[in-house]
N, C-alpha and C positions, 0 to 999 in steps of 0.2 A: 554661651550657651548655645545646644545646637539645636538647630532647628528641628519643630516638630513632622514628627513620623507623619507620614499617609495610611501605615497602618503597620499594627505591633500584634504579631502571632506569638500567643503567650505561652511557655511550656509545648514546645516541641521537640519532639523526638528526629534525631536524624540520622542516616542512615546508620553511622558509627555508634549509634545508642546513645550520645549525648543528650540532652533534656534540657533545650537552650529556650531563651526569646530571641526572635527575628522581627529586625526593626526596617520598614520598606520605604524608601522614597521615589518615587518619580518610576516608579514598577522594577524596580530594583533590590537585593537586600545591601543596605546598607551597614548595619550594626548586628553582630551576634552576640548575644553573653545574657547577663541577667537585667533587664530593662523596665524593671517592676517601680512606678511614679515615673514615665517617661511618658510627655503630652503627643499624642496621636489621632489626626481625626477619623481612625476607627480601631479597635483590639475585639481578638477571638483569641476566648481560651480553647486552644487544641486540647487541652488538656493528657498530654504527652500520647498522643497520635503523632502518625510520623509522617512528615513531610517530606515530599520529592520534587524533586524537577518534576514538569510538565511531561504527560506521556506524549508518545509519538506514534500517529496513524498513519505506516508507509503506504497501505494499499487498500483501498478503499473504494467501492464503486455507488455515490450518493443518488446516482440516477436512477440506479436499479434496487435502492434499499425496499426492505417489507414488501416483497414481490413474489412469496411464496404462497397466499392464496390464490397467485393468479397463473402463477406458471409452477401445478405444483409437480414432482419427479416422482417417477413411477416404475422408471429402467433403471435410473440411477445414472445413465450413461453421460459421460459428456454430450456427447450426440444430441440425445435430448434436452441436455440444459441451455443450448445454446439453442437449439427448435424453439423451444416455449419461452424462452425467453425473449427471442426474435419477433414472437405474434404478439406475446405481450407489451416491446414496445410499439407496436402500432394503435392501442388506444391510450400512450400517454399521453397526456397533456400537461401547460406547463403547471396549471396551479396544482397538477395531482403531482409535477416532480418535487417542485416547492413542498408542499405539505412535508410528503416521505420523507427528502432531505432534512427539512425542518426536526422533524421528529428525531431523524436519527442525531442532529449535531448537539440537539437538546442534551440528549444522551452521554454522546460524547464528552460536551464539559461540562455536565457535572464530576462526569466521572475522574476529572484532571487533564483530559486531553488538549494539547495547546498549538499541537500542528496536525496537521491531514495532509495527503497526497489523496485526492480524488480522482477517480477518471473518467472523464464526461464522454460517453460515446457520442460519434461523429456519423453519423453515414444517409444514404438515402433514406432510410426508413422515419428518424427523426431529426432529419436537417442538425440544424445547430442549436433546436429547442432545449435539449438538454445543457448545453455547454452554457447558452445565456441563460438558463434558471438559475444553475450554479456560480454561476458570475455575480446576480443579483446576492445571492448567501454570502459566498467571497465577502463583499464588502458591508454586507448588514451584520456576519459573527466578527468581521475583523477584530474589536475591539476584548474579543474573549478566545479566538482558534486563528493560528494563521494557516489560513485556508489554499492550498496548492492545487493547481488544475491541468488535468491532462490530457489533452486534446485526442482519444481515442478511437482506434480503428478497428475494432470488435470482429463487424460483419467481416473483414477484410478490404484490401484496397480492390487489388485486381476484378476480382470477383464481384464488387459493389460499384460501377461506375459510377465516376462523380464523386467519391469518397477522398478521393487527393487534392482535391475542390475545396471540399470541404473544410479538412485539417488546416487545410491555409488560410481559409476565412478564420476559422478559429483561432492559429495563430497572430492573424494580422489584431484580432479584436482584442489579444492580452495573454491567448494561454498558453503556461508556464511552462508546458517543456509539448512533446508529441508522443506518443506511442500505440504499438500495434501488437498484433500476433499471428506472427508468421507462418505458423502451422495450420491456419483456417484457408489460407490461399494457395490455389495451387504452384504459383511457383514462388516460396517462402524467400527466396535470396533476393528476386525482386521487390520481396515487399521491405524486408528491411535496407534495401538501398533507397527508397523513397523514404522510407521513415529518416534516414539517414540526412538524407538530401535537404529534405524539410526543417531536420534540426540545425544543417549549417547555414540554408537559408535567412532562419528567423535568430541563430546564435542562441539555442535552446538545448538541454539535456532532451533525452530519450529513453523512454520507457518500455521496454518488452517484455510479453507476456510468456516465458516460456517452460510451464510450470506443466503442460502435457504433452511434450516433444522433445524428445532426445536425439535428435538428428543430429552426428558428430558435423556434419559440413554445415548445416545452419546455424552451429555455436559458432565454428571457425569465423562463417561471414561475418556474423556480428561482432567475433573479437578483434577481426580484422580490420572493420570499418572501423571501430572504436580506438585503434591503435593510429589510424590513420587522421583521428579529429584529436588524437589525446594534447598535442600540445595546447589544442583552444582548451582546453578542459571540457570537452563539449563531446554528448553521445555518451555518458553511461547508460549502461544497458540492467536490467534486473531481472529477474525471472520470479514471478509471482510464486506463494505456494498457496 
């Protein structure tokens, strides 16, 4: 006789349209079919609702969630967004970041998100406060969501002295990857090189925001550095949308 199930989902609709029961044990689906009468520690009647794999949010800024009341948009420009957000960051506290990020994580988990990549801004304005707060939440929410943290240079590296050292500190403290925004710095190529050098030093991936910048030479620079790191499987960049 099979061991009791940890969880039995009754009458689930699969993506192919079939309605079946799903039996789970140790966090995995172990049986699919008609499982009426099977002993289970917990049973949920899905009543024909769709069951899908967990959702993935590959780009979020938990440290800047719920800021619209503090940083309203009047011009609707990128320059304004960067300016008012930088000002809002000066008023951040650890407790404030934790509260706003928790609100967002709770919403995400309730809607079925099981993996998330959040950028944690690291710069002379907030230091490591955002990264440290989100690291706490990464551990707190681990039973429900796989939270990946990117040490992120939103304010630039070259124009914000001290940022490179802070990125290195965040990586030493366990940041999962390192990221940047080449177009906010006076020398985008040097910005890219610094991020890739840090990625190589700590053996992590990179995440570039390139959504408001379409310079062919900058894209070529990032691609060239990626190819040089390709054998190690590190340095994969992405374009935010």
